[in-house]
C-alpha positions in Angstrom: -8.5 -29.5 -46.0 -8.6 -33.2 -46.5 -10.1 -34.4 -49.6 -11.5 -37.7 -51.2 -12.0 -38.3 -54.6 -14.6 -40.8 -55.8 -15.4 -41.4 -59.5 -15.4 -44.5 -61.8 -13.6 -42.9 -64.3 -9.6 -42.5 -64.2 -10.1 -39.4 -66.4 -12.4 -37.8 -64.4 -10.1 -38.6 -61.0 -7.0 -37.2 -63.0 -8.8 -33.9 -64.0 -9.5 -33.4 -60.3 -6.8 -34.1 -58.6 -4.7 -31.5 -61.1 -7.2 -28.9 -60.4 -6.9 -29.3 -56.4 -3.2 -29.4 -56.8 -3.9 -25.7 -57.7 -5.2 -25.0 -54.0 -3.3 -24.3 -51.4 -4.1 -25.9 -48.0 -6.1 -28.8 -49.9 -4.5 -32.0 -49.3 -5.7 -35.1 -51.6 -6.0 -38.2 -49.1 -7.5 -40.7 -51.3 -9.0 -41.6 -54.5 -11.8 -44.5 -55.2 -13.4 -45.9 -58.2 -16.7 -46.6 -56.6 -19.3 -45.8 -53.6 -18.3 -48.8 -50.8 -14.4 -47.9 -51.6 -15.4 -44.0 -51.3 -17.1 -44.8 -47.9 -14.1 -47.1 -46.9 -11.6 -44.5 -48.0 -13.6 -41.6 -45.7 -14.3 -44.3 -42.7 -9.8 -44.3 -42.9 -9.1 -41.0 -43.5 -11.9 -38.9 -41.9 -12.2 -36.3 -44.8 -13.7 -32.4 -45.1 -15.0 -32.9 -48.1 -15.6 -35.7 -50.8 -16.2 -35.1 -54.3 -18.7 -37.8 -55.5 -19.6 -39.0 -58.9 -22.8 -40.4 -59.1 -23.2 -42.9 -61.6 -21.0 -45.5 -60.3 -20.6 -49.3 -60.4 -22.4 -51.2 -56.9 -23.3 -48.3 -54.6 -24.0 -45.2 -56.4 -22.7 -41.8 -55.6 -26.3 -41.2 -54.2 -26.2 -43.7 -52.0 -22.8 -43.5 -50.6 -23.9 -40.2 -49.4 -26.9 -40.9 -47.6 -24.2 -43.1 -45.5 -21.6 -40.1 -44.9 -24.2 -38.4 -43.9 -24.6 -40.3 -40.7 -20.6 -40.2 -40.6 -19.0 -38.4 -37.2 -17.5 -35.8 -38.0 -19.9 -35.4 -41.0 -17.7 -34.7 -44.5 -19.2 -32.1 -47.0 -20.2 -33.9 -50.2 -19.7 -31.9 -53.7 -21.5 -33.8 -56.7 -19.3 -34.1 -59.9 -21.4 -35.6 -62.4 -22.2 -35.0 -66.3 -25.8 -35.5 -65.5 -27.8 -32.4 -64.2 -31.1 -35.2 -63.9 -30.0 -35.9 -60.4 -29.7 -32.5 -59.1 -33.0 -32.7 -56.5 -32.1 -36.1 -55.1 -28.3 -35.0 -54.8 -29.4 -32.2 -52.2 -32.1 -34.6 -50.5 -28.6 -36.0 -50.0 -27.3 -33.2 -47.9 -24.8 -32.3 -50.6 -23.3 -28.9 -50.6 -22.9 -28.2 -54.5 -23.7 -29.9 -57.7 -20.8 -29.7 -60.3 -20.9 -30.6 -64.2 -18.4 -32.4 -65.9 -16.3 -31.3 -67.2 -15.5 -29.2 -63.9 -14.4 -25.7 -64.6 -11.7 -24.5 -62.0 -13.9 -21.7 -61.0 -16.7 -23.7 -60.2 -14.4 -26.4 -58.2 -13.2 -23.0 -56.3 -16.3 -22.0 -55.4 -17.3 -25.6 -54.5 -14.1 -25.5 -52.3 -15.4 -22.0 -50.4 -18.6 -23.6 -49.8 -16.9 -26.7 -48.3 -14.8 -24.4 -45.8 -18.0 -22.3 -44.6 -19.7 -25.7 -44.0 -16.5 -27.2 -42.1 -16.4 -23.9 -40.0 -19.9 -24.6 -38.9 -20.1 -28.3 -38.6 -20.1 -28.4 -35.2 -23.0 -26.3 -34.8 -25.0 -27.8 -37.3 -26.5 -30.8 -35.9 -27.7 -34.0 -37.9 -28.4 -33.9 -41.5 -31.7 -33.1 -42.5 -33.8 -36.5 -43.3 -33.5 -38.1 -46.5 -36.7 -38.2 -48.8 -35.4 -41.4 -50.4 -34.4 -44.2 -48.0 -31.2 -46.1 -48.0 -31.2 -49.5 -49.9 -28.3 -50.7 -47.2 -27.0 -50.6 -44.1 -23.5 -49.5 -43.4 -21.7 -51.4 -40.2 -18.0 -50.4 -39.4 -15.4 -53.6 -38.8 -12.2 -52.8 -37.4 -11.5 -49.5 -39.7 -13.3 -50.9 -42.8 -17.2 -51.2 -43.5 -19.7 -53.3 -44.5 -22.6 -52.6 -46.5 -25.6 -54.7 -45.6 -28.6 -55.1 -48.5 -31.7 -54.5 -46.9 -33.4 -57.4 -48.2 -31.2 -59.6 -46.0 -31.8 -58.1 -42.8 -34.2 -60.4 -40.5 -34.5 -57.9 -37.7 -33.1 -55.4 -35.6 -32.0 -55.3 -32.1 -30.8 -52.8 -29.8 -28.4 -53.0 -27.5 -27.1 -50.5 -25.4 -25.8 -47.5 -27.6 -25.6 -50.0 -30.5 -28.2 -51.8 -32.7 -27.5 -55.5 -33.8 -28.3 -56.4 -37.6 -29.2 -59.8 -37.8 -29.0 -61.0 -41.6 -28.4 -63.6 -43.8 -24.7 -63.3 -43.5 -24.6 -63.3 -39.7 -24.3 -60.1 -37.4 -23.2 -56.9 -37.1 -23.4 -53.7 -35.1 -24.2 -50.4 -36.3 -24.2 -46.8 -35.1 -27.9 -46.1 -35.2 -31.1 -45.7 -33.0 -33.7 -47.9 -33.6 -36.2 -45.3 -34.0 -34.2 -43.7 -36.4 -34.4 -46.8 -38.8 -38.3 -47.0 -37.8 -38.5 -44.1 -39.5 -36.3 -44.3 -42.3 -37.8 -47.6 -43.6 -41.3 -47.4 -42.1 -43.2 -50.0 -43.8 -40.4 -52.6 -44.6 -39.7 -53.5 -41.0 -42.4 -53.6 -38.1 -42.0 -52.8 -34.3 -42.6 -56.0 -32.1 -40.9 -54.6 -28.9 -39.3 -51.4 -27.7 -36.2 -52.8 -28.3 -36.7 -55.2 -31.5 -38.1 -54.4 -35.2 -38.5 -57.3 -37.5 -38.4 -57.4 -41.7 -42.1 -57.9 -42.5 -41.3 -60.7 -45.1 -39.7 -62.4 -42.4 -42.7 -62.6 -40.1 -44.5 -66.2 -40.0 -47.0 -66.3 -37.0 -47.4 -65.3 -34.1 -47.6 -67.9 -30.9 -48.9 -67.2 -27.3 -46.6 -69.5 -24.9 -47.5 -70.6 -21.4 -47.1 -67.9 -19.5 -49.4 -65.7 -21.5 -46.4 -64.3 -23.6 -46.6 -63.8 -27.1 -43.6 -64.6 -29.3 -42.9 -63.9 -33.0 -41.9 -66.8 -35.1 -39.5 -65.6 -38.3 -38.4 -67.0 -41.3 -35.1 -67.5 -40.9 -35.0 -66.7 -36.6 -33.1 -69.3 -34.8 -35.4 -68.8 -31.8 -38.7 -66.7 -31.7 -39.0 -63.4 -30.5 -40.9 -61.8 -27.7 -43.6 -59.6 -28.3 -44.4 -56.7 -26.1 -48.1 -56.5 -24.9 -48.7 -53.0 -26.7 -47.1 -54.4 -30.1 -49.7 -57.6 -30.1 -52.9 -56.1 -31.5 -50.9 -54.2 -34.6 -48.8 -57.3 -35.4 -52.1 -59.6 -35.3 -53.6 -57.7 -38.1 -49.8 -57.3 -40.1 -49.6 -61.3 -40.0 -53.1 -61.4 -40.9 -52.1 -59.5 -44.3 -49.0 -61.1 -45.3 
């Protein structure tokens, strides 16, 4: 079983490292001290299990777990935390166990058994259950590393073959998610203007009818107007009116 540890406390990582060393067949692939580093380590090493702290600087453990749920193959996530207040959110983020610090050897052993069961059935489980709490970033893979894009920087999302192009304040990136799933997860933040395009509400300025009868959306930071499909025009006019 390949494992990644993510915790911003060196002593907590050391304790987990020592406890894992007592278990045959467990291989520690990497350690991380924040959520983004954890995601990068998981993209590189494709672990079976991630032992994840919740309170970390930058991207916290809950946010990291929501992104890990979209990884293929999806690793088992076990939260290791000093606080019990996040238990419900942890399981909504598809965690398989929740360990309180200081981690007891018998609880870690039980979590490893749960992870083995998860790994054995991973191929038949399908996608993780939808999260009640939406992510605050989108995750793009770049030549083996990851880039997290804050949602407030996203201008619009455009489907292109099996990818979605994220147009944002720092440029463009590809993500391997469907437009439909993004629309469902971020309902209210983005509005559909075409079957292949979602626009951030705060980016919409006006709708403009062009000579051939088509309607275009003018964006606050758009390089060019975007085409609006006929079926979306009426709803978009109401949206723009209420901005």
